[in-house]
Backbone as CSV, one residue per row, in Angstrom:
resi,resn,N_x,N_y,N_z,CA_x,CA_y,CA_z,C_x,C_y,C_z
1,UNK,9.020,-27.852,-3.177,8.893,-26.434,-3.393,10.252,-25.821,-3.726
2,UNK,11.289,-26.254,-3.000,12.634,-25.738,-3.263,13.105,-26.147,-4.650
3,UNK,12.682,-27.353,-5.100,13.064,-27.810,-6.435,12.500,-26.874,-7.499
4,UNK,11.258,-26.440,-7.312,10.660,-25.528,-8.292,11.387,-24.192,-8.303
5,UNK,11.785,-23.722,-7.135,12.502,-22.463,-7.061,13.856,-22.570,-7.751
6,UNK,14.557,-23.667,-7.486,15.871,-23.849,-8.104,15.753,-23.953,-9.609
7,UNK,14.771,-24.687,-10.098,14.650,-24.871,-11.542,14.243,-23.570,-12.216
8,UNK,13.376,-22.773,-11.576,12.960,-21.528,-12.208,14.099,-20.509,-12.215
9,UNK,14.897,-20.491,-11.150,16.033,-19.565,-11.102,17.068,-19.964,-12.139
10,UNK,17.329,-21.247,-12.231,18.308,-21.724,-13.205,17.845,-21.436,-14.626
11,UNK,16.559,-21.648,-14.898,16.063,-21.387,-16.254,16.112,-19.901,-16.570
12,UNK,15.897,-19.069,-15.561,15.974,-17.621,-15.775,17.390,-17.218,-16.175
13,UNK,18.401,-17.773,-15.470,19.775,-17.424,-15.808,20.163,-17.970,-17.177
14,UNK,19.652,-19.138,-17.524,19.946,-19.674,-18.846,19.351,-18.790,-19.925
15,UNK,18.173,-18.254,-19.688,17.524,-17.416,-20.689,18.230,-16.082,-20.841
16,UNK,18.751,-15.545,-19.772,19.371,-14.225,-19.855,20.777,-14.274,-20.425
17,UNK,21.422,-15.437,-20.417,22.792,-15.504,-20.921,22.852,-15.846,-22.398
18,UNK,21.740,-16.053,-23.037,21.754,-16.360,-24.465,22.201,-15.137,-25.252
19,UNK,22.920,-15.355,-26.331,23.378,-14.270,-27.178,22.723,-14.354,-28.556
20,UNK,21.455,-14.599,-28.590,20.768,-14.668,-29.872,20.196,-13.296,-30.228
21,UNK,19.619,-13.180,-31.396,19.104,-11.887,-31.861,17.901,-11.438,-31.033
22,UNK,17.153,-12.388,-30.453,15.989,-12.010,-29.650,16.415,-11.245,-28.407
23,UNK,17.485,-11.690,-27.750,17.938,-10.983,-26.560,18.546,-9.631,-26.917
24,UNK,19.118,-9.500,-28.107,19.669,-8.221,-28.522,18.582,-7.214,-28.846
25,UNK,17.434,-7.681,-29.339,16.370,-6.746,-29.679,15.677,-6.229,-28.434
26,UNK,15.768,-6.946,-27.324,15.150,-6.475,-26.085,15.914,-5.307,-25.481
27,UNK,17.188,-5.193,-25.782,17.974,-4.086,-25.257,17.602,-2.811,-25.999
28,UNK,17.500,-1.743,-25.273,17.140,-0.480,-25.899,18.389,0.379,-26.034
29,UNK,18.781,0.647,-27.259,19.944,1.473,-27.508,19.514,2.923,-27.647
30,UNK,20.416,3.833,-27.320,20.104,5.249,-27.425,20.012,5.648,-28.888
31,UNK,18.940,6.330,-29.235,18.752,6.839,-30.580,18.575,8.340,-30.467
32,UNK,19.297,9.074,-31.260,19.217,10.535,-31.229,17.817,10.980,-31.653
33,UNK,17.192,11.895,-30.880,15.838,12.338,-31.250,15.853,13.110,-32.564
34,UNK,14.762,12.982,-33.283,14.633,13.662,-34.555,14.247,15.116,-34.379
35,UNK,13.977,15.784,-35.505,13.649,17.208,-35.476,12.331,17.452,-34.748
36,UNK,11.351,16.582,-34.957,10.047,16.754,-34.321,10.159,16.617,-32.805
37,UNK,10.909,15.605,-32.340,11.082,15.404,-30.910,11.838,16.567,-30.283
38,UNK,12.852,17.086,-30.982,13.596,18.222,-30.465,12.709,19.451,-30.361
39,UNK,11.825,19.641,-31.348,10.914,20.788,-31.312,9.932,20.655,-30.149
40,UNK,9.477,19.430,-29.869,8.548,19.221,-28.760,9.227,19.431,-27.406
41,UNK,10.524,19.109,-27.322,11.256,19.257,-26.064,11.785,20.663,-25.843
42,UNK,11.780,21.480,-26.871,12.303,22.841,-26.745,11.384,23.684,-25.870
43,UNK,11.967,24.705,-25.231,11.184,25.583,-24.372,10.242,26.455,-25.189
44,UNK,9.051,26.651,-24.661,8.052,27.478,-25.335,8.054,28.862,-24.691
45,UNK,8.318,29.918,-25.464,8.382,31.248,-24.868,7.054,31.721,-24.282
46,UNK,5.944,31.241,-24.780,4.652,31.675,-24.249,4.370,31.083,-22.873
47,UNK,5.094,30.060,-22.486,4.885,29.433,-21.177,5.874,29.934,-20.127
48,UNK,6.764,30.838,-20.486,7.779,31.310,-19.544,7.184,31.998,-18.334
49,UNK,6.080,32.689,-18.499,5.516,33.406,-17.362,4.967,32.464,-16.293
50,UNK,4.727,31.201,-16.638,4.223,30.229,-15.674,5.338,29.497,-14.946
51,UNK,6.574,29.752,-15.305,7.699,29.059,-14.686,7.959,29.559,-13.272
52,UNK,7.470,30.733,-12.925,7.772,31.313,-11.620,7.084,30.561,-10.486
53,UNK,6.114,29.730,-10.785,5.408,29.015,-9.722,6.254,27.920,-9.103
54,UNK,7.372,27.575,-9.717,8.196,26.485,-9.190,8.734,26.811,-7.802
55,UNK,9.113,28.063,-7.563,9.632,28.427,-6.245,8.539,28.290,-5.191
56,UNK,7.329,28.694,-5.557,6.209,28.562,-4.616,5.883,27.117,-4.328
57,UNK,5.938,26.288,-5.347,5.660,24.861,-5.168,6.718,24.234,-4.277
58,UNK,7.970,24.606,-4.485,9.035,24.055,-3.649,8.877,24.504,-2.197
59,UNK,8.453,25.750,-1.997,8.251,26.238,-0.628,7.109,25.486,0.039
60,UNK,6.050,25.221,-0.707,4.914,24.475,-0.146,5.321,23.047,0.176
61,UNK,6.119,22.434,-0.681,6.585,21.075,-0.412,7.460,21.038,0.844
62,UNK,8.326,22.038,0.989,9.186,22.104,2.160,8.348,22.289,3.419
63,UNK,7.349,23.161,3.349,6.459,23.384,4.482,5.705,22.109,4.843
64,UNK,5.262,21.379,3.822,4.556,20.120,4.062,5.450,19.123,4.780
65,UNK,6.713,19.046,4.364,7.631,18.117,5.011,7.885,18.507,6.462
66,UNK,8.050,19.807,6.713,8.285,20.274,8.077,7.067,19.991,8.951
67,UNK,5.875,20.271,8.441,4.667,20.013,9.211,4.489,18.523,9.489
68,UNK,4.847,17.695,8.537,4.755,16.251,8.747,5.667,15.823,9.892
69,UNK,6.884,16.322,9.897,7.827,15.975,10.961,7.318,16.474,12.308
70,UNK,6.759,17.692,12.336,6.247,18.249,13.587,5.083,17.419,14.116
71,UNK,4.177,17.017,13.232,3.024,16.223,13.668,3.475,14.868,14.199
72,UNK,4.413,14.232,13.512,4.900,12.926,13.960,5.614,13.065,15.306
73,UNK,6.408,14.132,15.460,7.094,14.351,16.744,6.078,14.590,17.858
74,UNK,5.025,15.341,17.566,3.985,15.579,18.565,3.278,14.303,18.971
75,UNK,2.995,13.465,18.002,2.345,12.182,18.306,3.249,11.316,19.182
76,UNK,4.530,11.254,18.833,5.464,10.463,19.643,5.549,11.018,21.054
77,UNK,5.560,12.333,21.197,5.609,12.956,22.515,4.371,12.586,23.329
78,UNK,3.204,12.679,22.709,1.962,12.334,23.414,1.955,10.878,23.848
79,UNK,2.415,9.990,22.986,2.473,8.570,23.335,3.411,8.369,24.516
80,UNK,4.565,9.062,24.510,5.509,8.947,25.615,4.934,9.471,26.913
81,UNK,4.237,10.593,26.856,3.633,11.163,28.066,2.586,10.223,28.628
82,UNK,1.745,9.681,27.768,0.710,8.752,28.238,1.329,7.513,28.864
83,UNK,2.416,7.008,28.268,3.077,5.831,28.822,3.680,6.139,30.192
84,UNK,4.283,7.317,30.333,4.864,7.687,31.622,3.776,7.870,32.675
85,UNK,2.663,8.474,32.301,1.570,8.656,33.256,0.986,7.309,33.665
86,UNK,0.918,6.375,32.730,0.408,5.042,33.053,1.345,4.341,34.022
87,UNK,2.660,4.476,33.802,3.631,3.868,34.711,3.535,4.482,36.097
88,UNK,3.367,5.818,36.159,3.227,6.472,37.460,1.962,6.009,38.178
89,UNK,0.877,5.831,37.419,-0.376,5.360,38.024,-0.198,3.946,38.550
90,UNK,0.517,3.102,37.824,0.751,1.732,38.297,1.606,1.744,39.551
91,UNK,2.609,2.620,39.579,3.492,2.701,40.755,2.709,3.193,41.979
92,UNK,1.808,4.136,41.778,1.009,4.629,42.884,0.006,3.579,43.340
93,UNK,-0.509,2.782,42.404,-1.480,1.764,42.764,-0.811,0.654,43.593
94,UNK,0.438,0.347,43.312,1.164,-0.680,44.058,1.568,-0.182,45.439
95,UNK,1.781,1.111,45.558,2.232,1.646,46.855,1.143,1.781,47.860
């Protein structure tokens, strides 16, 4: 099994170190976007009125994160209380 791992790793490194045209075509070079792509990426003035929802979305996300932390802390607290009560019950049962 180790032999197969060694041979596959070695073959992978041999394949990646080749400097042929095939390995060069796999690399993606930056190409400046054309006029159509720039027009698609430009801001649309008719959609500006919908941009204000971002603050509300961020507030809801923040609230969700806070509530998640509170719920997890509450669960941990309950687990700790139950464990302490169980230990006290065992101590009383032994006494």
